[in-house]
C-alpha positions in Angstrom: 134.2 12.7 125.4 132.3 9.7 124.5 129.6 10.9 122.4 128.4 14.3 122.6 124.8 14.3 123.7 121.9 16.6 122.1 120.9 18.2 125.2 117.8 20.0 125.7 119.4 23.4 124.8 120.4 25.6 122.4 123.8 24.4 122.1 127.3 23.0 123.9 128.7 25.6 125.7 132.0 23.5 126.1 133.5 19.8 126.9 136.2 19.0 128.8 137.9 15.8 131.1 139.2 16.1 134.4 141.5 13.4 135.3 141.7 11.5 138.9 139.4 9.5 141.1 136.4 11.5 142.1 135.7 10.7 145.4 132.6 11.6 147.5 131.8 15.1 148.7 130.1 13.7 151.7 131.4 10.3 152.3 134.4 10.5 155.3 133.9 13.8 156.5 135.7 15.4 159.2 135.1 17.6 162.1 137.6 20.5 162.7 137.0 23.4 164.7 133.9 22.4 165.6 133.1 22.1 161.6 132.4 19.4 159.6 134.5 19.5 156.3 134.8 17.3 153.3 137.2 14.7 153.8 141.1 14.8 153.2 140.7 12.8 150.0 137.8 14.9 148.1 139.6 18.4 149.3 142.3 17.0 147.4 140.9 16.1 144.8 138.6 19.6 144.8 142.3 21.5 144.8 144.1 19.4 142.2 140.8 19.9 139.6 140.5 23.8 140.4 144.2 24.3 140.0 143.9 22.3 136.3 140.7 24.4 135.5 142.7 27.3 136.5 145.4 26.3 134.3 143.2 26.0 131.2 142.0 30.1 129.9 139.7 28.6 127.6 137.7 27.1 130.5 137.1 30.3 132.3 133.9 31.0 131.1 132.1 32.4 134.4 129.1 31.1 132.9 126.0 33.3 134.4 122.9 31.8 132.9 121.2 28.8 133.9 123.5 25.5 132.0 122.4 21.6 132.0 125.5 18.9 132.7 126.4 15.7 131.6 128.8 13.9 133.4 130.1 10.4 132.4 132.6 9.3 135.6 135.1 6.4 134.8 135.8 5.1 138.6 138.7 2.6 139.8 136.6 0.5 141.4 133.0 -0.8 141.8 132.9 0.7 145.6 132.7 4.3 144.7 129.5 5.5 144.5 128.1 8.0 142.4 127.5 12.1 143.4 127.2 15.3 141.4 128.3 17.2 144.8 131.8 17.6 144.3 132.0 17.7 140.7 129.4 21.6 141.2 132.3 22.5 143.7 135.0 22.3 141.5 133.2 24.2 138.3 132.0 27.1 140.0 135.8 27.5 142.2 137.3 26.1 139.1 135.7 29.5 137.2 133.6 27.6 134.6 130.4 28.9 136.2 129.9 31.9 138.0 127.5 29.7 141.2 126.5 26.2 140.8 123.1 27.4 141.5 123.1 27.8 138.4 123.6 24.3 137.2 119.8 23.8 136.9 119.8 20.2 135.1 122.2 17.3 135.8 122.9 14.2 134.3 125.7 12.5 135.9 126.5 8.7 134.4 128.3 5.8 136.5 130.1 5.7 133.0 132.3 2.4 133.8 135.7 1.1 135.7 139.0 2.4 134.9 141.8 1.7 136.8 144.2 3.0 134.7 142.8 6.5 134.2 139.4 7.0 136.8 138.2 10.4 135.0 135.3 12.5 135.3 134.0 13.9 131.1 131.7 17.2 131.5 129.6 18.5 128.9 127.5 21.9 129.7 124.9 23.0 127.7 123.1 26.2 127.2 119.1 25.8 128.5 116.7 26.3 126.1 114.0 29.0 126.8 114.2 29.0 130.4 112.5 31.3 132.9 114.8 34.4 133.5 113.0 35.5 136.4 113.2 32.3 138.2 117.0 32.7 139.0 119.2 35.6 140.2 122.0 37.0 138.7 124.9 36.2 140.9 127.5 38.9 141.4 131.6 38.3 142.1 
């Protein structure tokens, strides 16, 4: 992680880095059996990132409260578009958050170029004084 942020919440829940180039979920979607699906590149990244999160038991948090997300994304080239959709899917499928709908504040930064080591540096923070009656409890 480069810099810890103060966030608007009670405190940092976790921070970690997911290696690899994070493609946009919506770019290059494909039609398959009458449905629009993620591109092959997005599916490969998602599979890798979810597998990595599941292997790291300390990240199996199953967060079930509203959180604030900070993500610094380092891309391999200037053509990449900044997006949080695929990252939120990965956090849910990887067992970090119960449902990506609980990520109520998102701060996604195009942090820079790194051709050798594209990555996404993630921090999740508690949201202080969040009105809990506004969100459902998600169950597995």
